[in-house]
Short mmCIF file of the C-alpha atoms (twelve columns), coordinates in Angstrom:
data_MODEL
# 
_entry.id   MODEL 
# 
loop_
_atom_site.group_PDB 
_atom_site.id 
_atom_site.type_symbol 
_atom_site.label_atom_id 
_atom_site.label_alt_id 
_atom_site.label_comp_id 
_atom_site.label_asym_id 
_atom_site.label_seq_id 
_atom_site.Cartn_x 
_atom_site.Cartn_y 
_atom_site.Cartn_z 
_atom_site.pdbx_PDB_model_num 
ATOM 1   C CA . UNK A 1   16.613  7.172   -10.426 1 
ATOM 2   C CA . UNK A 2   14.422  5.352   -7.933  1 
ATOM 3   C CA . UNK A 3   10.763  5.772   -8.744  1 
ATOM 4   C CA . UNK A 4   7.618   4.437   -7.074  1 
ATOM 5   C CA . UNK A 5   4.244   4.904   -8.742  1 
ATOM 6   C CA . UNK A 6   1.022   3.956   -6.955  1 
ATOM 7   C CA . UNK A 7   -2.264  3.230   -8.676  1 
ATOM 8   C CA . UNK A 8   -5.631  1.652   -7.982  1 
ATOM 9   C CA . UNK A 9   -7.196  4.135   -5.614  1 
ATOM 10  C CA . UNK A 10  -10.725 5.408   -5.962  1 
ATOM 11  C CA . UNK A 11  -14.141 5.726   -4.384  1 
ATOM 12  C CA . UNK A 12  -15.642 2.583   -2.887  1 
ATOM 13  C CA . UNK A 13  -18.619 1.863   -0.663  1 
ATOM 14  C CA . UNK A 14  -18.156 0.488   2.858   1 
ATOM 15  C CA . UNK A 15  -17.601 -3.247  2.693   1 
ATOM 16  C CA . UNK A 16  -16.081 -3.007  -0.757  1 
ATOM 17  C CA . UNK A 17  -12.633 -3.931  -2.029  1 
ATOM 18  C CA . UNK A 18  -9.768  -2.290  -3.867  1 
ATOM 19  C CA . UNK A 19  -6.332  -3.434  -4.946  1 
ATOM 20  C CA . UNK A 20  -3.522  -0.929  -4.928  1 
ATOM 21  C CA . UNK A 21  -0.360  -1.367  -6.969  1 
ATOM 22  C CA . UNK A 22  3.082   0.148   -6.574  1 
ATOM 23  C CA . UNK A 23  5.271   -0.043  -9.665  1 
ATOM 24  C CA . UNK A 24  8.970   0.303   -8.847  1 
ATOM 25  C CA . UNK A 25  11.892  1.216   -11.076 1 
ATOM 26  C CA . UNK A 26  15.493  2.364   -10.812 1 
ATOM 27  C CA . UNK A 27  16.682  -0.262  -8.339  1 
ATOM 28  C CA . UNK A 28  16.849  -4.024  -7.846  1 
ATOM 29  C CA . UNK A 29  13.349  -4.500  -6.481  1 
ATOM 30  C CA . UNK A 30  13.910  -8.008  -5.114  1 
ATOM 31  C CA . UNK A 31  16.688  -6.775  -2.813  1 
ATOM 32  C CA . UNK A 32  14.492  -4.502  -0.713  1 
ATOM 33  C CA . UNK A 33  11.690  -4.724  1.801   1 
ATOM 34  C CA . UNK A 34  8.768   -2.497  0.915   1 
ATOM 35  C CA . UNK A 35  5.930   -0.888  2.805   1 
ATOM 36  C CA . UNK A 36  2.526   0.698   2.433   1 
ATOM 37  C CA . UNK A 37  1.657   3.770   4.488   1 
ATOM 38  C CA . UNK A 38  -1.427  5.931   4.611   1 
ATOM 39  C CA . UNK A 39  -2.297  9.428   5.709   1 
ATOM 40  C CA . UNK A 40  -5.837  10.395  6.544   1 
ATOM 41  C CA . UNK A 41  -6.971  14.038  6.529   1 
ATOM 42  C CA . UNK A 42  -5.651  15.813  9.599   1 
ATOM 43  C CA . UNK A 43  -3.702  12.791  10.801  1 
ATOM 44  C CA . UNK A 44  -0.104  11.655  10.739  1 
ATOM 45  C CA . UNK A 45  1.151   9.184   8.179   1 
ATOM 46  C CA . UNK A 46  0.997   5.641   9.533   1 
ATOM 47  C CA . UNK A 47  2.381   2.256   8.557   1 
ATOM 48  C CA . UNK A 48  -0.244  -0.055  7.067   1 
ATOM 49  C CA . UNK A 49  1.792   -3.097  6.062   1 
ATOM 50  C CA . UNK A 50  5.288   -4.178  5.152   1 
ATOM 51  C CA . UNK A 51  6.790   -7.087  3.253   1 
ATOM 52  C CA . UNK A 52  10.276  -8.555  3.147   1 
ATOM 53  C CA . UNK A 53  12.303  -8.566  -0.042  1 
ATOM 54  C CA . UNK A 54  11.253  -12.070 -1.093  1 
ATOM 55  C CA . UNK A 55  7.769   -11.780 0.338   1 
ATOM 56  C CA . UNK A 56  8.235   -14.385 3.043   1 
ATOM 57  C CA . UNK A 57  7.556   -12.051 5.937   1 
ATOM 58  C CA . UNK A 58  4.705   -9.593  6.274   1 
ATOM 59  C CA . UNK A 59  3.569   -7.234  8.982   1 
ATOM 60  C CA . UNK A 60  0.286   -5.375  9.426   1 
ATOM 61  C CA . UNK A 61  -1.142  -2.587  11.508  1 
ATOM 62  C CA . UNK A 62  -3.709  -3.906  13.953  1 
ATOM 63  C CA . UNK A 63  -6.391  -1.796  12.303  1 
ATOM 64  C CA . UNK A 64  -6.109  -3.679  8.991   1 
ATOM 65  C CA . UNK A 65  -5.223  -7.215  10.096  1 
ATOM 66  C CA . UNK A 66  -7.543  -9.766  8.527   1 
ATOM 67  C CA . UNK A 67  -8.802  -7.276  5.925   1 
ATOM 68  C CA . UNK A 68  -5.706  -6.189  3.991   1 
ATOM 69  C CA . UNK A 69  -3.104  -8.362  2.296   1 
ATOM 70  C CA . UNK A 70  0.279   -7.129  1.129   1 
ATOM 71  C CA . UNK A 71  2.078   -9.002  -1.625  1 
ATOM 72  C CA . UNK A 72  4.702   -8.506  -4.292  1 
ATOM 73  C CA . UNK A 73  5.689   -9.829  -7.680  1 
ATOM 74  C CA . UNK A 74  9.438   -9.416  -8.023  1 
ATOM 75  C CA . UNK A 75  9.325   -10.446 -11.667 1 
ATOM 76  C CA . UNK A 76  7.093   -7.435  -12.349 1 
ATOM 77  C CA . UNK A 77  8.795   -5.057  -9.889  1 
ATOM 78  C CA . UNK A 78  5.408   -4.427  -8.337  1 
ATOM 79  C CA . UNK A 79  3.965   -4.484  -4.841  1 
ATOM 80  C CA . UNK A 80  0.261   -4.811  -4.088  1 
ATOM 81  C CA . UNK A 81  -2.183  -4.090  -1.313  1 
ATOM 82  C CA . UNK A 82  -5.455  -5.996  -1.482  1 
ATOM 83  C CA . UNK A 83  -7.986  -4.196  0.692   1 
ATOM 84  C CA . UNK A 84  -11.223 -5.955  1.607   1 
ATOM 85  C CA . UNK A 85  -14.129 -5.010  3.848   1 
ATOM 86  C CA . UNK A 86  -13.185 -1.366  3.568   1 
ATOM 87  C CA . UNK A 87  -14.414 1.053   6.219   1 
ATOM 88  C CA . UNK A 88  -14.839 4.837   6.175   1 
ATOM 89  C CA . UNK A 89  -11.848 5.103   8.509   1 
ATOM 90  C CA . UNK A 90  -9.672  3.569   5.786   1 
ATOM 91  C CA . UNK A 91  -10.122 6.762   3.774   1 
ATOM 92  C CA . UNK A 92  -6.637  8.154   3.191   1 
ATOM 93  C CA . UNK A 93  -3.898  8.748   0.694   1 
ATOM 94  C CA . UNK A 94  -1.936  5.513   0.408   1 
ATOM 95  C CA . UNK A 95  1.808   5.619   -0.252  1 
ATOM 96  C CA . UNK A 96  4.376   2.995   -1.025  1 
ATOM 97  C CA . UNK A 97  7.821   3.344   0.423   1 
ATOM 98  C CA . UNK A 98  11.305  1.972   -0.147  1 
ATOM 99  C CA . UNK A 99  13.630  3.219   2.602   1 
ATOM 100 C CA . UNK A 100 13.700  7.018   2.187   1 
ATOM 101 C CA . UNK A 101 11.843  7.055   -1.131  1 
ATOM 102 C CA . UNK A 102 8.080   7.589   -1.300  1 
ATOM 103 C CA . UNK A 103 5.618   7.390   -4.135  1 
ATOM 104 C CA . UNK A 104 3.221   10.227  -4.918  1 
ATOM 105 C CA . UNK A 105 0.285   8.463   -3.291  1 
ATOM 106 C CA . UNK A 106 -3.132  7.271   -4.412  1 
ATOM 107 C CA . UNK A 107 -6.366  8.408   -2.792  1 
ATOM 108 C CA . UNK A 108 -8.768  5.861   -1.348  1 
ATOM 109 C CA . UNK A 109 -12.186 7.145   -0.321  1 
ATOM 110 C CA . UNK A 110 -14.623 4.855   1.454   1 
ATOM 111 C CA . UNK A 111 -18.081 6.368   1.515   1 
ATOM 112 C CA . UNK A 112 -21.685 5.537   0.763   1 
# 
């Protein structure tokens, strides 16, 4: 079955960096666009970034442009989200998504 497993979350100080990973299995990873979403406490889930199946096209929410980079390694069936210059407002549970399938999420907390 299709499975998405996120990792890499944690506690980081403002201005710090984290790299999230999403390990995919159960489907031909290189055939599908993938996305990262996040949900902050008390807020709706929102799109953070997306990437085409071969990684040639990317899209970012305005709030993360210039700070976050989405990428993928199709040989490893893994998608990444490099997050730099993190801000307290980036605190959220981050999810990877393939069409209707979601991972379980990984918590990112930005706090001093």
